[in-house]
C-alpha positions as CSV (number, residue, x, y, z in Angstrom):
1,K,76.6,136.8,0.0
2,M,76.1,133.8,2.3
3,L,79.0,132.0,0.6
4,R,81.3,135.1,1.2
5,I,80.3,135.1,4.9
6,L,81.0,131.4,5.2
7,I,84.4,131.8,3.5
8,K,85.3,134.7,5.7
9,K,84.4,132.7,8.8
10,Q,86.3,129.7,7.6
11,N,89.4,131.9,7.0
12,K,89.1,133.2,10.5
13,I,89.1,129.6,11.9
14,Y,92.1,128.7,9.8
15,W,93.9,131.8,10.9
16,K,93.2,131.0,14.6
17,L,94.4,127.5,14.2
18,F,97.6,128.8,12.4
19,Q,98.2,131.2,15.3
20,K,97.8,128.5,17.9
21,K,100.2,126.3,16.1
22,K,102.9,129.0,16.1
23,Q,102.2,129.8,19.7
24,K,102.6,126.1,20.6
25,K,106.1,126.1,19.0
26,L,107.0,129.3,20.9
27,N,105.8,127.9,24.2
28,K,107.9,124.8,23.8
29,I,111.1,126.8,23.2
30,A,110.3,129.1,26.1
31,K,109.6,126.2,28.4
32,D,112.8,124.3,27.4
33,T,114.9,127.5,27.7
34,N,113.5,128.2,31.2
35,S,114.0,124.6,32.3
36,F,117.7,124.7,31.3
37,L,118.2,128.1,33.0
38,K,116.5,126.9,36.2
39,R,118.7,123.8,36.3
40,F,121.8,125.9,35.6
41,I,121.0,128.4,38.4
42,K,120.1,125.6,40.8
43,K,123.6,124.1,40.4
44,Q,125.3,127.4,41.3
45,K,126.2,128.5,44.8
46,K,123.5,130.6,46.5
47,S,123.8,134.4,46.8
48,E,121.5,137.3,47.7
49,L,121.4,138.3,44.0
50,I,119.8,135.0,42.8
51,I,116.3,136.1,43.7
52,P,116.3,139.5,41.8
53,M,118.2,137.7,38.9
54,K,115.4,135.1,38.7
55,Y,112.8,137.8,39.0
56,G,114.1,139.6,35.9
57,L,114.9,136.4,34.0
58,F,111.7,134.4,34.5
59,S,109.2,137.3,34.2
60,G,107.5,135.9,31.1
61,G,108.4,136.8,27.6
62,K,108.0,134.8,24.4
63,K,111.7,134.0,23.8
64,I,111.5,135.3,20.2
65,R,115.3,135.5,20.0
66,S,115.7,131.8,21.0
67,K,113.0,131.0,18.4
68,I,114.9,132.8,15.7
69,L,118.1,130.9,16.7
70,I,116.4,127.6,16.5
71,D,114.6,128.5,13.2
72,I,118.0,129.2,11.6
73,G,119.6,126.2,13.3
74,T,117.0,123.9,11.7
75,L,118.2,125.1,8.3
76,F,121.6,123.5,9.1
77,K,120.2,120.5,11.0
78,L,121.8,121.4,14.3
79,D,121.2,119.7,17.6
80,Y,118.2,121.2,19.4
81,K,119.6,120.9,22.9
82,S,122.8,122.8,22.0
83,L,120.7,125.6,20.5
84,I,118.6,125.7,23.7
85,I,121.8,126.2,25.7
86,I,123.0,129.0,23.4
87,G,119.5,130.5,23.4
88,S,119.6,130.5,27.2
89,A,122.7,132.7,27.2
90,V,121.0,135.0,24.8
91,E,118.0,135.3,27.1
92,C,120.3,136.2,30.0
93,I,121.7,139.1,28.0
94,H,118.2,140.1,26.9
95,A,116.9,140.1,30.5
96,Y,119.9,142.1,31.7
97,S,119.3,144.7,29.0
98,L,115.6,145.0,30.0
99,I,116.5,145.4,33.7
100,H,118.9,148.2,32.9
101,D,116.6,149.7,30.3
102,D,113.9,150.2,33.0
103,L,116.2,152.0,35.4
104,P,115.4,155.6,36.5
105,C,118.6,156.8,34.8
106,M,117.5,155.2,31.5
107,D,113.8,154.9,30.5
108,N,112.4,154.9,34.1
109,D,109.8,152.3,33.4
110,L,107.9,151.0,36.5
111,V,106.2,148.0,34.9
112,R,107.7,145.2,32.8
113,R,105.7,142.2,31.5
114,G,102.7,143.0,33.7
115,K,104.6,143.3,37.0
116,A,106.8,145.8,38.8
117,S,110.2,146.4,37.2
118,T,113.2,144.9,38.9
119,H,114.4,148.2,40.4
120,V,110.9,148.9,41.7
121,K,110.7,145.5,43.4
122,F,114.3,145.3,44.8
123,G,115.8,148.8,44.6
124,E,118.0,150.5,42.0
125,S,121.4,149.3,43.1
126,T,120.2,145.6,43.4
127,A,118.7,145.8,39.9
128,V,122.0,147.1,38.5
129,L,123.9,144.2,40.1
130,A,121.3,141.6,39.1
131,G,121.5,142.8,35.5
132,N,125.3,142.7,35.6
133,S,125.2,139.2,37.0
134,L,122.9,138.0,34.2
135,L,125.2,139.5,31.6
136,T,128.2,137.6,33.0
137,M,126.1,134.4,33.5
138,A,125.6,134.3,29.7
139,F,129.4,133.8,29.3
140,E,129.3,131.1,32.0
141,I,126.7,129.2,30.0
142,L,128.6,129.4,26.8
143,S,131.8,128.3,28.3
144,N,130.2,125.5,30.4
145,K,130.9,121.8,29.7
146,N,127.1,121.4,29.1
147,L,127.7,122.9,25.7
148,N,129.4,120.0,23.9
149,I,131.4,121.9,21.2
150,T,135.1,122.7,20.7
151,E,136.8,125.3,22.8
152,K,137.6,127.3,19.7
153,I,133.9,127.5,18.7
154,K,133.0,128.5,22.3
155,I,135.5,131.3,22.2
156,N,134.1,132.5,18.9
157,L,130.5,132.5,20.2
158,I,131.6,134.4,23.4
159,N,133.4,136.9,21.3
160,K,130.4,137.5,19.0
161,I,127.8,137.7,21.8
162,S,130.1,140.2,23.7
163,E,130.2,142.4,20.6
164,S,126.4,142.3,20.4
165,S,126.1,143.3,24.1
166,G,128.6,146.2,24.5
167,H,129.2,149.6,23.0
168,L,128.9,148.2,19.4
169,G,125.5,146.6,20.3
170,I,122.9,146.9,23.0
171,A,124.8,149.4,25.2
172,G,125.8,151.6,22.3
173,G,122.2,151.5,20.9
174,Q,120.8,152.5,24.3
175,Y,123.2,155.4,24.5
176,L,122.0,156.7,21.1
177,D,118.4,156.1,22.0
178,L,118.7,158.4,25.0
179,S,120.8,161.0,23.3
180,F,118.3,161.2,20.3
181,E,115.4,162.2,22.6
182,H,113.6,165.4,21.6
183,K,115.7,165.8,18.5
184,R,115.1,165.6,14.7
185,I,117.0,162.5,13.7
186,S,117.5,161.1,10.1
187,K,116.1,157.8,9.0
188,K,119.6,156.4,8.6
189,K,120.6,157.3,12.2
190,I,117.4,155.9,13.6
191,I,117.9,152.6,11.8
192,D,121.6,152.5,13.0
193,M,120.4,153.1,16.6
194,E,117.7,150.4,16.4
195,V,120.0,147.9,14.8
196,K,122.5,148.3,17.6
197,K,119.9,148.4,20.4
198,T,117.9,145.4,19.1
199,G,119.3,144.0,15.9
200,K,122.8,143.0,17.1
201,L,121.5,140.3,19.5
202,F,119.2,139.0,16.7
203,S,122.3,139.0,14.4
204,F,124.1,136.8,17.0
205,C,121.1,134.4,17.0
206,C,121.4,134.2,13.2
207,I,125.1,133.6,13.0
208,A,125.6,131.3,15.9
209,P,124.3,128.2,13.9
210,L,126.8,129.1,11.1
211,I,129.7,129.4,13.6
212,L,128.7,125.9,14.9
213,K,128.8,124.6,11.3
214,K,132.1,126.3,10.6
215,R,130.8,128.2,7.6
216,N,132.8,130.8,5.8
217,N,132.9,134.5,6.7
218,K,131.0,135.6,3.6
219,E,128.0,133.4,4.6
220,I,128.2,134.5,8.2
221,K,128.1,138.1,7.1
222,K,125.0,137.4,5.1
223,F,123.2,136.0,8.1
224,E,124.5,138.8,10.3
225,N,122.7,141.2,8.0
226,I,119.6,139.1,8.0
227,G,119.6,139.2,11.8
228,A,120.0,143.0,11.8
229,D,116.8,143.2,9.6
230,I,115.0,140.8,11.9
231,G,116.0,143.0,14.9
232,L,114.8,146.1,13.0
233,L,111.5,144.3,12.3
234,F,111.1,143.5,16.0
235,Q,111.8,147.1,17.0
236,V,109.3,148.3,14.4
237,A,106.6,146.0,15.9
238,D,107.6,147.1,19.4
239,D,107.2,150.8,18.4
240,L,103.8,150.0,16.9
241,I,102.7,148.3,20.2
242,D,103.8,151.4,22.1
243,Y,102.1,153.7,19.7
244,R,98.6,152.1,19.8
245,G,98.8,149.2,22.1
246,S,97.0,148.4,25.3
247,S,99.1,148.6,28.5
248,L,97.2,145.7,29.9
249,V,97.9,143.5,26.9
250,A,101.5,144.8,26.3
251,G,102.5,144.2,29.9
252,K,104.0,147.7,30.2
253,K,103.0,151.3,29.9
254,T,102.4,152.3,26.3
255,G,102.5,155.7,24.6
256,K,105.7,156.6,26.4
257,D,107.8,157.0,23.2
258,K,105.9,160.0,22.1
259,K,105.9,161.6,25.6
260,K,109.6,161.2,25.9
261,G,110.3,162.4,22.4
262,K,111.9,159.1,21.3
263,A,113.4,159.0,17.8
264,T,111.5,156.1,16.1
265,L,110.5,155.3,12.6
266,I,106.9,156.1,13.5
267,S,107.9,159.6,14.6
268,L,109.6,160.1,11.2
269,L,107.5,158.0,8.7
270,G,104.1,157.9,10.4
271,Y,102.0,155.0,11.6
272,K,100.8,153.5,8.3
273,N,104.1,154.0,6.5
274,T,105.9,152.2,9.4
275,I,103.6,149.2,9.0
276,K,104.4,149.2,5.3
277,Y,108.1,149.4,6.1
278,G,107.8,146.4,8.4
279,N,106.1,144.4,5.6
280,K,108.9,145.3,3.2
281,L,111.4,144.1,5.7
282,I,109.7,140.7,5.8
283,I,109.8,140.4,2.0
284,K,113.5,141.5,2.0
285,I,114.4,138.8,4.6
286,N,112.5,136.1,2.9
287,N,114.1,136.9,-0.4
288,K,117.6,136.5,1.1
289,L,116.6,133.1,2.3
290,K,115.1,131.8,-0.9
291,K,117.9,129.3,-1.6
292,Y,116.9,127.3,1.5
293,G,113.4,126.7,0.1
294,P,110.6,125.1,2.3
295,K,113.0,124.7,5.2
296,T,112.5,128.4,5.9
297,K,108.8,127.9,6.7
298,N,109.2,128.1,10.5
299,L,111.3,131.3,10.2
300,S,108.8,132.9,7.9
301,E,106.0,132.1,10.4
302,T,108.1,133.7,13.2
303,L,108.6,136.9,11.1
304,D,104.9,137.1,10.5
305,Y,104.2,136.6,14.2
306,I,106.7,139.4,15.1
307,L,105.0,142.0,13.0
308,N,101.4,140.9,13.2
309,R,101.1,140.5,17.0
310,K,97.6,141.9,17.7
311,K,98.7,143.9,20.8
312,W,99.0,147.1,18.8
313,K,95.8,146.7,16.7
314,K,92.6,148.3,17.8
């Protein structure tokens, strides 16, 4: 019995060390991304919108999308600095989507990452304009001379990130999310909505390294699908956080999906089955990446981190 207790304690210690190691990697990417963005904004001409833009952009967040981008980039031995620049563009679009997502005409969330939402702090019209400015700044970053790649590849990246942000991606997914409220929606339609709303930007993070390496369309499509699955996994974890998470830990109000009648996999499959679905997604993603062998270790750790964040566990 004593031996079992000792083994259990030892496993807990190893698990904590493992989590700290993963957190350290995330923190470095977040720090490097924020440093680039601060330098980029500092070089621009000042405007009244800079303050609310920075408020929405530097409000915390783990930069999971940038981490996925770099995890995939390491499979192809890509330059870290170039990936940080591309990740910075991704984070601008993600920040824009959150600012708009919180608006009264959307989900009407008053708190984001532990502080007042941008529209609460600066007013609704300013939040809309700050979000729009962050969206367009992403294209400025990708087209800037700081990103030392050919113009053809830059255009391809801008084209793909535009698709992931507009009516085929984030905007289209948000529209479906709002229109599905208080309705019985099929599993297929919920997955399609969540892939658009969350998965498309993850898909961009997965295909950007392949675009840089000039890989063929078949391989790009494969990684686009992997990104969609990763985005779906992230949304599953986010829904689990909302379902059982602490508002204090999550940094935003929880339990709102049920109150608003949101169409989620939890509302359809139930809590435990949704956790199982998330674990199956991880297995599916890892199976698709088998050919890359041990090089996928960082990505596998990130996937585990996404689903097993303790925010939603009692």
